[in-house]
N, C-alpha and C positions, 0 to 999 in steps of 0.2 A: 815451460809447461806445454804439454801438447795440446793442439787445436785439431778439432775435428768437426764434421757436420753433425748437427743435432738429430736425434732420433726421437720419435713420438713419446717413448717413455721418460725423456728429459723435460718435457714441457712443463710438468707440474712443479719442478724445482726452479724454474726461471723467474716467475714473479717475486719470490723472496729475494734473489740476487738483485732485481732492479730495485726493489724496496730498500735493501742494504746499501747499494750503491747511491741511492738519493740522499741517505743520511749525511753525505759529505756536504749537502746544501746547507745543513744547520749551522755552518760555519760562516754562511754569508746571509746576514741578518734579513735583508730585503728579499731574499730568496728562500727563506727557511721553510716556507710553506710547501717547497717542491718535495720535501721529505715526506710529506703525507699525501701528496698527490697520486692520483690513480696510475695503476702500472698496466702494462700489456697482460691480458687474461691469458690463461691456459689456451683456450680457444684461438686466439690470435697468434700465439706461438706456434700451435699445430698447423695453422695456416702457411706460416713462414717455412716450417719444416717441410710440409707437403710440397712447397714449391722449390725446395733446395736452397733456401736463402737465409739459414740459420746456421751460425757456428758457434762452437763452445771451446772456450779454454778450460781444460780440466786437469785435476791433480792425478798423482800416481795410482789412485784407486778409481780414476776415471769419473770423479765427481765434479760437476760443472762449478767452476769459480767465476766465470764471466761469459758474456755472450754478445754476439753482434747479429742483428737481424737486418735484412735489407730488401729492397724492392727494385724492380727495373721501371725506371721513370725517364721519358724523354730521350731514350737510347743510351742512358747511363745507368750505374747502380747506385741507388740512393741508400744511405745508411740510415735506417728509421731508428734504431736504438743500439746503443753500446753501453753495457753495463758490466762492471766488475764488482764483485762484493767489496765492501768497504775495508775489511780486513786485508784484501789482496791487492788493493789499489797501490800504485807506484812501483809495481814490480815487472812492468813491461807487459802485462796480459793485453791491456788495450792496445798498444802498438803491434802486438803479435797478431791480434785478432784483425785489425786494419790491414796489416801486411799480407795476411792470408786471403782476405777478400779482394784486396788490390791485385794479387797474383791471379786469382780465380777470374776477376773480371778482365784482366788483360787477356787471359787464355780463352776466354769467351768472346773476345773482340769489342769489349766496350771500351769507349774512349774517355770516360771520366767517371769519378766517385764524386757524389755529393752529399750534403747533410745540412741540418739547421741546428742551430746551437746558440748559447748565450755568448754574446760578444766578449764580455769583460770577466768572465769567471775563469781563473787560471787553468782549470782542467777542462775546459771547453774550447773556444776559438783559439786562444793561445797555444793549447796542447795540439790542435789540428794544424795550426800554421806550422809548427816545427816539424810536422809529417808532410808538408808540401801543399796543404790546402790554402786556398786563396779565399777571402772574403769578397763577396760580390756586392756591389752597390746596387741601389734599386734599378738603375737603367740597364744593368746586366741581367736582371731576373727575367726569365721567361717560363712559359709552360707551368710545369709542376711545380718548380721552386717559387715562382710568383704567387701561385694559389697557396702554397704551403705557408709562407711568410705571411700573407694576407689572412689566412686562417689563425695562425699563432697570434697575430696581433689583435684579431677579433676576440681572441680568448682571453686578452689581457697580459699576454705573456711579455714582459719588458726585455728590451735589449737583445733581441733575437737577430741573427744574421744567417744567410745561406753561405755556404762555402763549397768550393768546388776544387777538385784535383784532377788534372789532365793526366791521362795515361797514355803511354805509347803502345800501339798495338803491334804484336810480333809480326814479322814478314812471313 
């Protein structure tokens, strides 16, 4: 599936994709509530788009099937959200989005990708580990990631971890 930067007219379609993606959590009893959790608003998506930090996986008719939005944090690129519509999961769209953002980050001279995720959910930390991300222990957390994990714990999110993938910068 093609991947492209998101455009402002795409923003209104993205909350539905995130809601659909979250339905996968219905299969994890202790996290089923995530399926009904608040998603990013159209305005938040527009903010990512305005900064050039939102990418879409699209179908042949250029309809969004999944997205990845990111922010620049502590000299790296932080993946704020990766969502693929439930009916399109397991087809490589998430891997493709991450590969696209990784290539972009390297070309921009960033040295790392980071994210926070559920440690034990199969399509969360284990998925990212297969892509080269490493779970950071509390002693390795600094700056934004330390604040983000503390914020997520304060919200009552169980089993969260921060992950990092080092990037080689082209010469």
